[in-house]
C-alpha positions as CSV (number, residue, x, y, z in Angstrom):
1,D,22.8,-4.9,-0.7
2,G,19.7,-5.7,1.6
3,R,17.2,-5.1,-0.8
4,G,16.3,-8.8,-1.8
5,G,15.3,-9.8,-5.4
6,G,18.0,-12.4,-5.5
7,G,19.4,-13.5,-8.7
8,G,17.2,-13.9,-12.1
9,G,14.3,-12.7,-13.9
10,G,10.8,-11.5,-12.2
11,A,9.7,-9.4,-9.4
12,R,9.6,-10.7,-5.9
13,I,6.8,-9.9,-3.5
14,F,6.9,-10.1,0.4
15,G,3.6,-9.2,2.2
16,A,2.4,-7.8,5.6
17,A,-1.0,-6.5,6.6
18,P,-1.1,-3.2,8.4
19,R,-3.9,-2.7,11.1
20,G,-5.7,0.6,11.3
21,Q,-7.0,3.1,8.7
22,N,-9.2,5.9,8.3
23,V,-10.7,4.6,5.1
24,T,-11.0,0.8,4.9
25,A,-13.7,-2.0,3.8
26,D,-15.4,-2.5,7.5
27,G,-16.7,-5.7,7.0
28,K,-20.4,-4.9,6.8
29,I,-20.4,-3.8,2.8
30,V,-20.5,-6.6,0.6
31,V,-17.3,-6.5,-1.8
32,G,-19.4,-5.5,-4.7
33,K,-17.4,-4.2,-7.6
34,A,-14.0,-4.8,-6.5
35,C,-12.2,-7.1,-8.2
36,W,-8.7,-7.6,-6.6
37,S,-7.4,-9.0,-3.2
38,I,-3.5,-8.5,-2.3
39,D,-3.3,-12.1,-3.1
40,S,-4.6,-11.8,-6.9
41,L,-2.5,-8.3,-7.6
42,S,0.5,-10.1,-6.0
43,Q,0.2,-13.1,-8.4
44,I,-0.5,-10.8,-11.3
45,A,2.6,-8.7,-10.6
46,M,4.7,-11.9,-10.5
47,E,3.6,-13.7,-13.6
48,R,3.4,-10.4,-16.1
49,H,6.8,-8.2,-14.7
50,S,10.3,-8.6,-14.3
51,R,10.8,-5.1,-13.1
52,A,9.3,-3.9,-9.7
53,R,8.3,-0.4,-10.9
54,D,6.3,-1.8,-13.8
55,A,4.6,-4.4,-11.5
56,I,3.7,-1.3,-9.3
57,R,2.3,0.5,-11.9
58,D,0.2,-2.3,-13.1
59,I,-1.4,-3.3,-10.1
60,G,-2.2,-0.1,-8.9
61,R,-3.7,0.8,-12.1
62,L,-5.8,-2.6,-12.0
63,A,-7.0,-2.0,-8.5
64,E,-8.0,1.7,-9.4
65,Q,-9.8,0.6,-12.6
66,T,-11.6,-2.2,-11.0
67,G,-11.4,-2.2,-7.1
68,F,-9.2,-3.5,-4.5
69,Y,-11.0,-5.2,-1.4
70,G,-8.8,-5.9,2.1
71,A,-8.9,-8.9,4.1
72,G,-11.7,-7.2,6.7
73,L,-11.6,-6.7,10.2
74,F,-9.4,-9.4,11.2
75,E,-6.4,-8.1,9.4
76,G,-7.7,-4.7,8.6
77,G,-8.7,-3.6,5.0
78,A,-5.0,-2.4,4.0
79,E,-2.1,-4.3,2.8
80,S,1.6,-3.7,2.4
81,L,3.9,-5.2,0.1
82,L,8.0,-5.5,-0.6
83,I,8.3,-5.6,-4.3
84,T,11.9,-6.1,-5.9
85,D,13.8,-7.1,-8.6
86,V,17.4,-7.4,-9.3
87,D,17.8,-3.5,-9.3
88,E,15.4,-1.9,-7.2
89,A,13.0,-2.9,-3.9
90,W,9.9,-1.1,-3.4
91,I,7.5,-0.6,-0.5
92,F,3.9,-0.7,-1.8
93,H,0.6,0.1,0.6
94,I,-2.9,-0.2,-0.6
95,L,-6.3,0.2,0.9
96,P,-9.7,0.4,-0.6
97,S,-11.4,3.5,-2.0
98,E,-14.2,5.3,-0.3
99,P,-17.3,3.3,-1.1
100,D,-19.3,4.3,-4.3
101,G,-22.8,4.1,-2.9
102,E,-22.5,0.6,-1.0
103,E,-19.7,-0.9,-3.4
104,Y,-15.9,-0.6,-3.3
105,S,-14.9,0.3,-7.0
106,S,-11.1,1.7,-6.7
107,A,-8.1,2.1,-4.7
108,I,-5.9,4.4,-2.9
109,W,-2.3,3.3,-3.4
110,A,1.4,4.3,-2.7
111,A,4.6,2.8,-3.4
112,Q,8.7,4.2,-2.3
113,R,11.7,3.1,-3.6
114,T,14.1,2.0,-1.1
115,A,17.5,3.8,-1.7
116,A,20.3,1.3,-2.8
117,D,22.2,1.8,0.1
118,S,19.4,0.7,2.6
119,Y,17.2,-1.4,3.2
120,A,13.4,-1.4,4.7
121,A,11.0,-3.5,7.2
122,V,7.4,-3.4,6.8
123,T,5.7,-4.9,9.8
124,N,1.9,-4.7,10.5
125,A,1.9,-0.7,9.8
126,F,2.3,1.7,6.9
127,I,5.4,3.3,6.8
128,I,5.8,5.6,3.8
129,R,5.7,9.0,5.0
130,D,6.2,12.5,3.0
131,I,5.3,11.6,-0.7
132,D,7.1,13.7,-3.4
133,R,4.2,14.4,-5.5
134,D,6.8,15.9,-8.3
135,S,8.4,12.6,-8.5
136,D,9.0,11.4,-12.3
137,P,7.0,8.1,-12.6
138,D,9.6,6.7,-14.8
139,T,12.9,7.7,-12.3
140,G,11.5,8.9,-9.4
141,D,11.1,7.1,-5.9
142,F,7.8,7.6,-5.9
143,L,4.6,6.2,-7.7
144,F,1.1,6.6,-6.2
145,S,-2.5,6.9,-7.3
146,E,-4.1,10.7,-7.4
147,S,-6.8,9.3,-5.0
148,V,-4.1,9.6,-2.7
149,F,-4.4,13.2,-2.6
150,T,-8.3,13.7,-3.8
151,T,-9.3,11.9,-0.4
152,A,-7.1,13.5,1.6
153,R,-8.4,16.6,0.5
154,R,-11.7,15.9,0.2
155,H,-11.7,14.9,4.0
156,R,-9.6,17.9,4.9
157,W,-6.5,15.7,6.3
158,W,-4.3,17.5,4.0
159,S,-4.3,20.6,2.0
160,E,-1.8,21.8,-0.9
161,E,-2.1,25.5,0.6
162,S,-0.2,24.2,3.4
163,G,2.8,23.9,1.7
164,E,3.3,20.6,3.3
165,P,4.2,17.2,1.8
166,L,1.3,14.6,2.1
167,D,2.5,12.2,5.0
168,F,0.9,8.8,3.6
169,T,0.9,7.1,7.3
170,A,-0.3,10.1,9.1
171,T,-3.2,10.4,6.7
172,F,-4.2,6.8,6.0
173,S,-3.4,5.1,9.4
174,D,-4.6,5.2,12.7
175,G,-1.1,5.1,13.7
176,E,1.7,2.7,15.2
177,Y,0.4,2.8,18.5
178,A,-3.6,2.1,17.6
179,N,-2.0,-1.3,17.1
180,K,-3.3,-3.6,20.2
181,C,-0.1,-5.4,19.5
182,G,2.0,-1.8,20.1
183,P,4.2,0.2,18.1
184,T,6.7,-3.1,17.2
185,A,4.2,-5.5,16.0
186,S,5.4,-7.9,13.7
187,T,3.5,-10.0,10.9
188,F,2.4,-12.2,13.4
189,C,0.6,-10.6,16.5
190,H,0.9,-13.1,19.2
191,E,-1.9,-11.6,21.5
192,E,-4.4,-12.9,18.5
193,R,-3.0,-16.2,19.0
194,L,-3.9,-16.6,22.6
């Protein structure tokens, strides 16, 4: 069905690092309180969970409570994962929260379930668009941190009063055309290798 996961037990994770976002670890500030990289979150998800939804909730909670730090300027501060199990496939985006003083201590994240009759390709850019804020966390197609909305409101990137859903990619990414490798950039950007 194109959703990955294969046979057997645990959550499967596939990753890519998106480029360019409005809120990011800029390399000038020490990681500080932030405890989790994408590698460590991926390991936690695979070790602890057989269901993708549970893995996302857990790594999202950990990143919010004790901080997420990105890979730095080379790959950008944000990350994307595809997290699957035998029943569901999810797209997961995460970036560091705004610094608390000079330390990153939380995270902004969102996840969207891929429909059973479709597939998703995640390259070096965010792809989650309109978030259904009323999505049921146990059965719905979206999971997210509340910081998605509080950060967007604080910076006036989005307003509940507009009646429009929050577009995660438009809000937290510089856009696919800001990527120096172009709008179809893959996980490996050949221009950087030259």
